C-alpha distance (Angstrom), angle and dihedral (degrees) to the residues before:
residue distance angle dihedral
M1 . . .
N2 3.82 . .
L3 3.82 89.1 .
K4 3.81 91.9 53.4
L5 3.81 90.6 48.9
S6 3.77 92.5 50.1
Y7 3.79 89.3 49.1
L8 3.83 90.3 50.6
F9 3.84 92.4 50.3
I10 3.75 90.2 50.0
L11 3.75 90.7 52.1
L12 3.80 92.7 47.4
Y13 3.84 91.5 49.1
A14 3.84 91.8 49.3
L15 3.89 89.3 51.2
V16 3.75 94.0 50.9
S17 3.76 92.9 45.5
C18 3.77 90.9 50.5
Q19 3.79 91.6 50.1
E20 3.76 92.8 50.0
K21 3.80 92.0 47.9
S22 3.83 89.6 54.5
I23 3.90 91.3 55.8
V24 3.80 110.6 104.1
N25 3.78 111.1 -125.1
D26 3.79 127.6 -135.1
L27 3.84 94.1 -105.5
T28 3.90 90.0 58.2
F29 3.90 91.3 47.0
S30 3.81 87.3 57.3
N31 3.78 93.1 45.5
Y32 3.75 94.0 -115.6
V33 3.81 125.2 143.4
G34 3.75 136.5 -158.4
H35 3.77 121.7 29.8
P36 3.89 111.5 -57.9
K37 3.70 115.0 173.1
K38 3.79 97.0 -175.1
I39 3.92 131.1 26.8
T40 3.81 122.4 -173.9
E41 3.77 112.0 -162.2
M42 3.83 127.3 -170.1
V43 3.95 117.4 -171.6
T44 3.79 115.0 -167.6
F45 3.87 111.5 -167.1
A46 3.81 129.0 -153.5
N47 3.88 89.2 -95.3
Q48 3.76 90.6 53.5
N49 3.79 93.7 -110.2
V50 3.83 111.1 143.6
D51 3.79 132.6 -148.1
K52 3.74 120.4 -161.8
S53 3.76 126.7 -170.0
I54 3.83 136.0 166.8
S55 3.82 117.3 -155.4
Y56 3.81 121.9 -164.9
F57 3.93 122.2 -157.0
D58 3.80 132.5 -167.8
K59 3.81 120.3 -128.6
D60 3.82 91.0 -88.9
G61 3.83 91.5 58.7
F62 3.78 99.0 -105.1
L63 3.73 123.2 134.0
T64 3.77 118.2 -106.6
R65 3.75 100.8 173.6
I66 3.90 142.8 -4.9
E67 3.74 120.7 -157.9
S68 3.82 118.8 -160.0
H69 3.86 113.8 -155.2
N70 3.78 125.1 -157.8
L71 3.78 129.8 -175.1
G72 3.82 111.5 -87.7
K73 3.74 124.6 -122.6
S74 3.74 137.9 -121.9
Q75 3.84 117.5 -8.2
F76 3.83 96.2 22.9
P77 3.83 107.7 59.6
G78 3.75 111.6 -172.1
K79 3.83 92.9 12.5
R80 3.76 116.3 127.1
L81 3.84 122.8 -143.0
I82 3.81 128.3 -166.0
S83 3.82 106.6 -99.9
D84 3.75 99.8 179.8
V85 3.85 140.9 -4.7
I86 3.75 131.1 -148.6
I87 3.84 113.0 -149.7
Y88 3.81 119.5 -162.7
D89 3.81 126.5 -150.8
S90 3.83 103.8 -155.2
K91 3.80 100.5 170.8
D92 3.92 87.6 110.7
K93 3.88 100.5 40.8
A94 3.82 91.5 -175.6
K95 3.84 88.7 63.3
R96 3.83 113.6 17.6
H97 3.73 118.0 -175.1
F98 3.81 126.4 -151.1
E99 3.77 143.3 -172.0
T100 3.67 132.8 -151.4
I101 3.79 111.6 -141.0
N102 3.82 127.4 -164.4
A103 3.86 103.0 -126.1
E104 3.90 92.6 -148.6
N105 3.81 102.3 50.1
K106 3.84 99.1 14.9
N107 3.76 91.8 -129.0
V108 3.81 119.3 147.3
Q109 3.77 109.1 -110.8
A110 3.79 99.9 -178.7
K111 3.70 142.2 -1.7
G112 3.90 133.2 -158.3
Y113 3.63 147.7 137.6
F114 3.88 139.9 -120.7
E115 3.76 115.9 -146.9
K116 3.79 141.7 173.9
V117 3.84 114.3 -114.3
S118 3.85 97.5 173.8
D119 3.79 137.6 -24.7
S120 3.83 90.0 -81.0
L121 3.80 101.4 32.7
Y122 3.81 133.0 60.0
R123 3.79 130.3 173.5
R124 3.78 132.7 -144.8
V125 3.79 120.1 -165.9
S126 3.88 125.3 -176.2
N127 3.76 132.5 176.0
S128 3.83 136.2 -179.0
E129 3.78 132.5 177.4
I130 3.89 90.7 -166.6
T131 3.85 96.7 58.5
V132 3.89 91.4 27.7
M133 3.86 88.7 -122.3
S134 3.74 133.3 154.8
L135 3.81 118.1 167.8
D136 3.83 131.1 174.0
K137 3.75 117.6 -172.2
L138 3.72 130.2 -176.6
L139 3.87 117.1 -158.3
Y140 3.86 118.6 -160.6
L141 3.89 122.7 -158.3
D142 3.77 130.4 -160.7
K143 3.82 124.1 -134.6
N144 3.85 89.7 -81.3
N145 3.82 91.7 54.8
R146 3.77 92.2 -108.6
L147 3.75 118.9 147.6
I148 3.84 105.3 -114.3
K149 3.84 102.4 162.5
T150 3.79 144.3 14.3
E151 3.74 128.4 -167.8
E152 3.84 117.7 -165.4
T153 3.83 130.8 -175.5
G154 3.87 133.8 169.7
H155 3.68 135.9 70.4
F156 3.80 140.3 -72.2
N157 3.81 122.4 -162.7
G158 3.75 89.4 -17.8
T159 3.65 95.0 -51.3
P160 3.80 116.4 121.4
I161 3.82 116.7 -125.3
K162 3.85 129.2 -157.0
N163 3.76 117.8 150.0
V164 3.76 143.3 145.5
I165 3.83 126.6 -148.6
I166 3.73 122.9 -167.3
Y167 3.82 124.7 -166.9
T168 3.78 125.8 -154.7
Y169 3.90 123.8 -161.7
T170 3.75 134.6 -154.7
D171 3.88 117.0 -166.0
A172 3.83 87.8 -15.3
I173 3.79 93.0 -55.1
K174 3.96 123.7 108.9
S175 3.71 109.5 -101.5
E176 3.83 103.6 165.9
V177 3.75 142.5 15.7
L178 3.79 124.5 -161.7
F179 3.79 118.8 -162.7
E180 3.78 123.3 -165.0
D181 3.87 123.0 -172.3
L182 3.81 101.8 -158.6
I183 3.89 92.8 -171.3
N184 3.78 98.0 53.5
H185 3.80 93.9 29.5
K186 3.83 92.8 -123.3
K187 3.82 130.2 146.0
S188 3.79 130.1 -172.1
K189 3.83 134.2 172.6
L190 3.82 129.4 -155.2
L191 3.67 126.9 -168.2
Y192 3.79 126.0 -148.4
K193 3.89 113.4 -125.2
N194 3.79 139.0 174.5
I195 3.79 94.6 18.4
K196 3.79 115.2 -175.2
L197 3.80 120.9 -167.0
D198 3.82 130.8 -160.4
S199 3.88 125.6 -133.1
H200 3.83 90.3 -79.5
G201 3.73 94.7 52.6
N202 3.82 97.4 -105.8
S203 3.87 122.6 136.7
V204 3.75 112.4 -105.1
Y205 3.81 94.1 169.5
E206 3.79 135.2 18.2
E207 3.80 139.7 155.2
L208 3.75 129.7 -144.3
V209 3.73 116.4 -151.7
D210 3.90 132.1 179.4
D211 3.78 128.4 -123.9
H212 3.73 89.4 -80.6
G213 3.81 93.5 54.5
T214 3.90 91.1 -110.4
L215 3.81 111.6 148.0
Q216 3.84 110.0 -113.8
Q217 3.89 101.1 168.8
K218 3.71 138.2 9.9
I219 3.87 116.4 -159.4
Q220 3.74 125.9 -164.2
R221 3.77 125.2 178.8
E222 3.83 139.1 -172.6
F223 3.76 119.5 -157.3
E224 3.83 128.7 -158.0
Y225 3.71 114.4 -169.6
Y226 3.84 135.3 -156.4
């Protein structure tokens, strides 16, 4: 009997391990390669507003923490302070929960989870009573585990949201993104230009331009590897 139980436990462990290995990690979702442990990203928009975030990954490529940095006020012009932090609980990789925490008062602003639905479909759900937000996003992957489409529905600050984003790749690198706002019946397309890669093959610089060639976003990244 003990031998049979031991055999059963081995089979169950192998099954769970196999399922976890089949789960796509966050680095793959972002189309990154290698083993980054920290990625700093600066996004400069056409109006010169800048978003800065720092993402931290474990050795298996799953997010543990994302820090959003905003420009500080008053006596520190140009200095950026952490505005909010997203903390991930990855004990169950098939359904990972997260919380968004206000960096100043430490209050939880939003909660949600990210789960695997199938080998080609994942789902991200987030809710907040503070910002009156409820979002449900479906993420579709191709056979190479590249993100090719997202569908998002819900509301944010009382504004209804229903959109679709489609990604196109050339030589495994993003080349185009098509955004469709289904509520306002608007479509827009952005092209990736002037992409620069580091020695690992990850993008450290890229520009997004519209159909007229006008620069809409400039993205700069710094990678720190294990």
